[in-house]
Every structure is written in structure tokens, then in C-alpha cells.
N, C-alpha and C positions, 0 to 999 in steps of 0.2 A: 670682571672680566672685563663689561662693557666698558668704564669708567679707565684700567688699565691701559684696552687698547687705543682711547682718545687722548689721553696724555703722552703717549707714545709717537701717536699721529702726529700731536702739535708741534711736540719735541724735536721729532724726525722735520714737520716741513720749517722748522722755525732754523738744522741746523742748515737743514740742505737752499735752505735762504743764504744764509752766511754765507756758505762754501758755492756756491753755482750761481752767485747774480752776478756779478765777473772775473772774464779770462781773458787777464794780458791786456785791458782796460777796453773787453769787446766784452755784451751776452754772453752767459752759458747755450750750450743749446738747451735747449724747451727740454723739458720732459716728456709734454707730451707726444714729443714726436720718439716713438721707442723704435733702440735699433734692432737685428738681427744679431743673433747673440751664438757665437760658436759653445759647444759643449763639449772640447776635449776630453773623456774620460765618461769614463759614465758607470761607475764606482758607488757608495750613497754622494760624498760631494755633491757628483756628477751632475745624478738623477735629484736632489734634495734643493741644489737650485733649481737645472730643469727646468721642475715643475715646478716648478712655486714660478719664476720668470714667465712661462709660458701662462700661468693662469692670470696674472697682471695684464697680457696683452704685447710680453714678445715672441719674437717667431723666434723659434728655440729650431737647433737644427744639432741632432753631436753625432762626433766625429770617435768614431768608434776600429778597431782591425778589421772588427766583423759584421758594417751593418747592414745584411740582409740576415744576419742569424735569429733563434728567435728568440735572445734572450732580451735582444738590441726590439727585437717589433716588440715586446711585450709592451718596454719601457715606455714610446713612442707612444702606445695606445694608453697608456698611463700616460702621459704625458697631455693629449689630448691637444685640441690649439692647433691641432696644423703640424704639428711639431716631426719634425724625418729624422732619414739617419745620413748621415755616410764617409767616404775616408776623410783620415781626417786632414789632411792636406787639401779636398775635396770644399772639406764644412768651414774650414778658417776661407777656404779664396770667396767663397757663397755668404758672410758672414761680417758686418761691420766692426764686431770687436767677437775676443774669442779667455773663454777660461777654461786658465790649465785644470780641472781635474786630477790630478794625476800622479801615482807614488812616486815620488826624489828619483830612486831610482833609474827608473822609466821616461825622463823628464829631457836631456837631453837629449836623447837619440827620436821623440815625440816632435820635441820641438824640430831637431834641422832636417827631417823626411817630410815636412808640413811648406817647405815651401820656399819663398818673398815673404818676409812679417813685414814689409818696409808700411810703414807709418798705420799698422795692428796697432789694437788695445786688445795684450794680452792683460788681464785681469790672474793675479797668482794666489790663487787658496791654498800652497801647499807648505809643504810642516814637516821639513828631513828630520826620521827620529830614529834612537836606535837607542835599546833599555838592554842596560847593563848592571846585574847587579842588583839592579829594584831602581836607577837611574838613570830619568830620563834624558837625555843629551841628545844633540847635534850629533848626524851619521859623518862616518869616515871621510873624510875630503873635505867636506863642507864649512868652510875655513871661515866664511861672511854669511853668507841668504839665499836661498833658491833664487829671491827677487834677485839681486845683484846678476848670481850667476846666468837666468834666463836673457838679465837685459845680454849681456855678452853674445847668449847663443843667437837669440834674435832680434840679429841686429837694426837699429832701425826700426822697429816695433822702439813702441813706448808699454813698459810693463808697469802696472801697478799691483802692486800687495797689498790686499782686499780681502775680506770671508776667511781672512786662515782662525781669528782668536773666534770663531763662532762656533758652537756646537751643533751637531746636526739638529734636533731641536729646533733648535731660536734658527735655520738657515729657515723652516719650512713653517712654524708660528710664533713668527716675536713675543707673541701673548706667552708662550711657556715659560718665561724667563719673567725673574718677577719684576720687573722695570723694563725702564727701557736699557738700549744694550746698543754701542757704538761701532763703529767698521772703520776701524783708521784705515787711513790708507796712503802709503809710501811706494813715490813718482818723480821722476823726472821731470815729467808731462805736466802743467795742471791743467791746460785744456780734458786732458786724460783722465784725472783723478774730481775732475767737476762730472764728467761724461759717468761715471763710474760711480761717484755719491751718487747722482740725483737715483740712480737704481736703487743705492740702499738705504734711498729716502721714499721708493717706493715701496718698499719691501714693509716698510715702518721702525729702519733700523737708522742709527743717528748717526751721517756718514762727517770723519773728523779727519783734515788731510794733516798733518804729523813733520812731513817735509821730503828730502827727497829717497835714492832708491836704498838709500844702504843703511838707512832703516832699519828695512822689515827685519835684519837681523834677529834687532828689538822687538821688536812683532812676531818671530817666528820662538824667540825666547817666551816667550806671554803667552805661545799656545801651549808650548812644552809644558809650562806650567798650572795650564786651565787640566790639561792630558793628566798630567800626576796629582794630580789635586783628585778629579772625579776617580781615577783609577783608585786610589787611598780610602775615596770617600764615598766614595758612589754607593746609592743615589746623584746625593749632592752633586751641585757642581759652578763654578764660576761662569760666571760673565759681564765683559767687563762694562764697564760707564766709565767715561772719560768727559770730565768738561774742562774745560778752556773759557780762559777769565783773562781780563786787562789788571793791567798795575800786580 
């Protein structure tokens, strides 16, 4: 277990150095300057990421329709480290960046209720899914990807598709996998991807910038593959480790 953690840490550090060394010709923001993150959504994904990031020293503010509810109070207590909760709009306003840990069907309305998101980094781990006769497919009406649609709805924000191919177990502890795990990053803003990559590396994961936001549609396909495999072969699971190389 110790050896696996050490390997993960070394790989993550190497990957993040490559990814984050420069952004548009200037140094990327140091990982030591940890941002406040708004976690919009308090289900399994939002809870897992919020707790993990809080433990790593990020200030977490949960966004919820009912920030004063008993369930949210319990989540804040379990998260610790000064975590708090606000309405979605207030949480986003107080944070440097946000993760949209939402059901796909609710995403458009939530984004449009969050106010002006210009310049905000929005991490998108969403995987829209419809299961029909055992087939795991994109939901009706989603012809591109959630990442691309969110970029349209949140005009002026910097959307980064990230963390959508991970199981909750790996979000909570990368050592739950049998080796290094990649966080693929798709987005149109290089600095935004670098900052999200720094968070992934801090978690002990391996960030990989795969390109523009339209590539989110393929990352969401990878997630459906993982979900379908897990449904058929549980408790076995797929975790992705992608390697880039020259030549």
C-alpha cells in the first residue's frame, strides 16, 4: 500500500510538472496557493470531492437549495476543516472556482440560477446517462456533451471537463485503484485546465490535458463504459490510466 501511494505521488508530481510548468508562456499558479472551491451539489460525487479537498487544505463551500437543512449540516460536520454551505449562487460568488456535481437533468436550471459566472472556472464531472434494455447511452437531447452545453449556458466561464471518469472510491482514495489513475482534462482555456490539473495532482491523481472542450463527449463515453462494465462485473471496476509519449 505504501509503495503504491509513493508511485502515485511520483507519477502525479511528474505529470503535473509537465502540465503546469507554463501557461501561455508564463508560470502556472503554484499549487501551494489553494483556492476556495464551491461544490455545487451535495450527492455522492459532491460529498466525496468536497471531503477529499477539504482534507487537503482547500476551503469548501457547498451550494445547495437548502443550505440550512439537517442533511447539509451533517455533511458540513463530516467535511470539517471550516466547510460551510450557501445557496448555489452565493457559494459560486464566494469561491475562486466551482465543481458542478449535479444530475444532468438539473444542470441547466442550476447554472442559469447562479448569476454571472464570467471568468469563473467550472469543473464538470457530469455524466448524463440513460439505460435502455441494458444499454448505457447518452440521455435524449444530449447530442454533444454536458461540457459543451455547460460552456454555452455559462457564457464567459471557463469550463473544464474533469473527474467524470473516476469512481467515487478513487475520488476518496486513489490507492483504492490497482495503480495510477488519470484525470483527463478537456477545455478551451489552458490556464483553467492547469489549475484543475494542480488539484488532481494534489489528490494523488495524474492530470492529462487532452484538448478542447468538444473532446468532453469522448470522456463522457469513457465514463459510460466504466459504468456499464461495473454494472455487469461488480465488484470489478475500470480505472483509466492514459499515457502520452513522443513519436
